Each structure stands twice: as structure tokens, then as C-alpha cells.
N, C-alpha and C positions, 0 to 999 in steps of 0.2 A: 329111211327118209323118210317114211311119210311117220313115222313114230316120232320124231326128232321136230318135225313141222308139227304135229300134235302138241307136243310138249310145252315147246316154242308161244305156242296163241293159248294154249292154258296159263303161260307166267302170264303174260300181258294182259289176261283176263282176270286174274288176281290181283295185279298190280294196279289195275284201274279202279277193281273196287276198293282197295285202299286208299284210293285217291281223296283227300276231303272236298267237302261239295260247298266250293267256295261259291260257287254260283248263288246256295240259296244263302249264304250269309251275305251274300254283297244285296241280294234284293230282300232281304229283309229290312234292312236299314234305310230303302230310298224311298223317299215320299212321290207320291206320283204330284206333278206339276198341272192340273190343264192349262192354266191360264195362259203356261209358256210353252207347252210342249203340242197345242190342239189350235186349230183356226175355229172359226165361228159354226162350221158345220162338224165339229168334232173331229174331224181327221187327224190324224197324229202329225205333226210335222216334223219331225225328227226320221220318219221312215214311211214306207210309202204301203208297210203293214200297219191295219188295227193293232190296239193296243193288247187285245188277248192272241194273238197271233206272233207280237213282238216276244209277249213273256214264254208261249210258247217253243219259240229258238233261243231263248237265252237259256234253256233248263235244261237241269243235268242230261238228263235221256239223250239230247240232243248235241253234245260236245261239237265245237267247232275247232279248228286249227287256231293256235296260236297268231300267227299273220293275220287271219281274217279279224278276229277280233281286234288285232292294233289297229289294223284298216277301218271298222265299224267306229272305233269309239272316238278317231280321228276324225272320221265324216261327222260324229255327234257334236262335236266341239268345235267345228268349223259352222257345224249348222245353229250354236248355241251365239255363236260371235257375229254371223250373218243377222240374226233373227232382232239378238241386241241393241244392234249400229242403226237396225230397217226401223224397229219398231221408238214410239215415243217409248222415255223410261219412265219405269213404274216399280212403287219402291217394293223392294220383295218381301215372300211370307221366308216364316222360321225354315231355315232347315239344319239339317246336323252334319255334326263331324267337319270333314275335308272341304264338304260340298259348300258348305254354310261360308267360309272360311273363303275360299276360290272365290263363291259368287260375290261376295262382301268386298273383294280387291278388285273384282271387275270397274264393281259401281264405284266404287271409291275413285278409279282410276279414270274412268268416262268422266265424273263430275269434277275431276281438279280439271282434267283437261279443257271442259266445257267452260270451267272458270276462266281459264287462263284467255280462253278466246275470245273469252267477253270482256276482260280489261285490256286485251291489244285491242281489242275493236275499239274499244271506248278512249282509252287512248289517243291512239289513231284520231279516231273524231275530236278530240279534243285539240289535241295537236293543229291540225287543219282550220277549226275557227278559232285557234291562236293566232294561226298565220292570217285568215282571212281578214281577223280584226288589224291585224299591226297593220297587211297592205291598204286596209282602209284610211287608217290612223295617216301614212305616209301621204294619202292621196289629198285627204283635208289638208295636211300643213304643209302641200305644195301646191295645193290650189291658189288664184291669182288671189281672191279674197279672206286666204288664210291670212294671220299675223303670226301664227305660230311658229314655233323653232324649226329651222332647217339644217341639212348640214353645211358644216362648215364652208365660207366661201372660196373657192380653188378648185376644192373638189371636182371631180367629174358628177355631174346631175343637175340639181335646182337649187336654185340661190334666188331666196328674198332681195327686192331692189332695199327693203328697209336695215336689210345687215348686211349691206356694204357702208364703207368709209367714207360718207360722201358729206360737205356741209354746203347745202343746196341755199340760193337765196330764192325769193321773190323774184318770176321774171319781170320783165317790163310790162308795162301795158299798153296799148295800142289804142291809140286816139280813133273817133270815128272819120277825122278828114284823112288820119296817112295814109300812104300810096303802097299796097300793098302788094307782094305777090300769090298765086297761089303755092300749096305744097307740091304740086302735080306739074310744075312748069318744069322740071328737070328730073328725071329719074337718074340714081344714085348705079354705076354701073365703075370695075374695078379699073377699065380699060381708062376712064375718065384721069388717073394717075399720073397720065404719058404728059400733062397738062402742068404738074409739076413744078413750079420754079422755086421752091423753099423749100424744105420736110425739116422740123423744126421740133423739139420736145419745149411748152410754152406754158408762165402763169396767167390766168385773167387777170389783171388790175381792175376796170373800170369797163361796166357796158352801160353805155347809154343809145337815144336816137336820136341819129343826126336830123336836120331840119333844113329845108331850102328857105330861100329870101323873104320866102311869105313866110316861115314859121310853118310849115305842111311835114311831120315827118315823110321822110324817102329810106334811110336807110338805117340800121344799128352798126356804133365804132365800139369797136373792143379794142382799150393798150394793153398789151401781152407783156409780158418779162420774157427773152428771151431764155431759157434754158439751157438748152442743147442745142446744135446745127449738125443734121445728120445730111444732109444735102442743099446745095444752095447753087444756082448758074451761076450769078454775080457774087460778089464780094459783100458780105455782112457781118457787123462786128458783133460776137456774139456776148451775152449778160448785155446785151443793148434792148430800149422798145422801141417797140413797133406799134403803128396802128393798123387796123385790121376791118374790112368793111362786106358788111354782107346785108342781102336784102331783106325786107321785113318779112315773115311768113306768120301769118295769122292764127292760131290755134283757134278752131271754130269751139264756145263754148254754148252753154246754155241760154234762151232766149232771156235778154233781161241782164244778164251777165258781164261784168267786163272781162274781156279779149286781152289774151299776151302772147307774149312772141314764140313762137316754135321751135324747140332747137334750140334755144337761145345758150352763149357759153356763161358757163357762172361764174362769178369774179370770186378770187380764191381759187379756184382747181387749176388740174393739170391738164392738160391735154396735147396727143399727137395731131401739130395739125400741117398737114399738106395745104401751102398758099400759091396763089398766082400773082401776077401783078400785071394790073392795067390801069392805063394813063398813071402810071407812076404810084399808082396805090396799090396796097398790098389788099387782096381777097381772099374769103375762104373758099377755097378747091371748090367745093360740092354744099353748100349751106341749105339744101333740101334734105338731109339727112341728119342725125347726130354725128358728132365727133368722139374720133377716139378717146375717153377719156381715162386719165391717169388717178385709182384712188389712194388715199391717204396708207393705205397697207402695200401698195407696189402692184396692185392689179392693173388689167385694163379691158375696160368695158366698151364695147365694141358691138355692131351691128353684123346682122347675117349676110349682110352684101359683101361684105369681107372671106367669100367663100373660101378666098386661099389660106386664111387665118386659122381654119377650123381646124382642130384637131382631137385624137380623144383626150387630154384634158381640159378640154372647153366643154363651161358649164352654162346652162341657160338660167337665166334672168328675169323673173316673173316681176314686172312693175305693173302701173294703172296707166291710161292713156292722158294725155296732158290736152287732149282735145279728140274734136269725133274725128277730125283729118288725120290724127298720129297714126302713121304707118306704121311704125318701127317701134311702137308699145311694147310686142308680140315677140319682138323681132332681137332682142338683145341678149348678147353672150356677154362672158369673164372667161381669161387666162388669166393665170397668176406664175405662170414659168417663166424659167429666166431666156425662152427661147422668141416669147413674143417679139421683143425689139427689135431681134434680127430678121425675123421671118417679114417684117412689117417692111422695114428700111428693103431688103432685097427681091420684094415685089414692087415696089416703088420706083427702082432701079431698072429692074426689068420691064417695067411699061414704059418706060423712058427710052430705052433702048428699041 
């Protein structure tokens, strides 16, 4: 039994002596890289052992099992990757064989990824700057003092008053001796519609100042042509002419400038007019606010006091003040949907109940 063990041991020793010295061949082609393998103090970054002891550990006289060698190689590769990722990139020195190819492949991949990241960041920054400029351009275009083009009227958003299909005439001037009423003598409320006696669509034919027997202007008189009647307490002949009266409300102008009638109905324009009758004469239900105006394109221009008529299709209209006491210049709205007329009629009839 002992002879058999001795024979087996001698055979193993013989085979070991015949094994090629691969470690010597590998180490002969490896170049030392102190700049990547060692830190500032000279300590090897890939192993806790100094370089001399590491070479002794890998010498042919002290073989290590193959699994252990694989683990060491994997740990060394992981260490190289960590060092490459953590340290600033440095142009590698010349390497030989597969080591040089592998190092160049890693460097090429890292450089490509870094370049892609820089390109993505640059494109994202450029997109943000473009969006910021577009937002500034839109804000400038929609500003009160801008004459730039804005979205087509009727779409939800902001519309310039100059874009609307309106034909305005010069308002009536107010003589110094005219009897006027202040703009805040009455405040608009939807509840006022309960006083409606005639709701109509009408075209203004003429606007003029009414004077008393002494020649003092005291009211604005409008001659209108009825286009449609939507509600009437008493019989009114359609397609007839009516005379409608309103108090003179003077627009506050600059010192020395000629003042004019505030919120005047414009000749040639069409309006939705709630009217009331006093002393057998027709009067605007509320002359202290703009009337609902119909543009040539069939859009409805109204003020924000009609809160019930505001919907998701309502656009904001940017205009300029008629005078320093113009309260509604920045509260004008626009709708061009087919439902506005029905909503206005329903609001009036609900108020009458």
C-alpha cells in the first residue's frame, strides 16, 4: 500500500516538472505601470502587498490553484475599472499585445459615452433656451402695448382689440356745459337684467347729443334698427326703428384735451341690447358699462361682469383705455361659439323670473 502511494506521488511530481512555465512567459511580456498601479506613496493599488512580494507570490515555485487565480484576476480587473472611473482620464502609455487593445477599447468606450453625455446636455440646454425665448416672444406679442400678431380670434387665449373686425367712428365730444353723470353712478350686475323689457339685436344708425330748451346737452340719443327680438314685454314691430336714450358719461382725458362720451354705441355696429322703458322712452338698461357687441365675423365682445357667460372657449381681449375712468378696458372678453346667444337669452329670462 505504501509502495502504491509512493508511486503515485512520484508520478505527480514528474508531471509537475514537465508542465510549461507559463507564469514566466506571462510576466516577461507585462510592463510595469507605476502611474496606474501605485498611489503617491508608492503603494500598489491592486494588492495590499508591495510589488516585490506580489512577483514572488506569482512565481512558478509557489503555484496557486486555478480557481484562486481566477478570483485574483477578476479582482484586479475590477480594481482597474474603479480606478479608471474615479480618476481623471489620462492618456495611456504604450502597452503590448492584448493588454494594449483592451486598454484602448475601454478608453474609446469611455470617451464616446462622455461625448454623448455632453451632446445630450448641450441639446437639452439649447431646447430649454429655445422654449424660454418662445415664451418671451409670446408674452411680448400678447402684451397690452404690442401690435404683434396674436392667435386667431375665437380661440381660447389672448386677442388684441385691433384684430377684431370692428369699424369704429370717432366718439361724440362732450361740451364743457353738458350735464354728465359719473361713471360710478351705477355698477353693473347680472341681477340688473331682471329689469329688461326688450331684448334685441340691433344696428346703430345714428348717435347724437340731445339738448334741452336752453341748448345744454343732457343725454345721448341713438337711433337703432331692430334686427331680431328675443324677448319683449309688449308688442314691438320687428324691423322697426327705435330711439334709445342714455346719460352722458364723460371719459376723463388729459388736461387740455377734448373729452368724449365713454362707452358710446358706434354707428354701423350691431349689439345685443337689453332695454327698459321709462316715460314712454326706451333707455339702455345699464349705460355705465360696455354693451355686448357683435363683430363683422359674428363674434361676441362682452365684459367680465357677465360671469355666467364665461366658458372654456372665452378669450381675453387686450385693448387701451378710453379714458382714465375706463374701468372695463382690461376686462373685455370674446366668444365666437354658437352657444353664446342662447346663453345670453337664457341668462336674461332666468333673471326675469
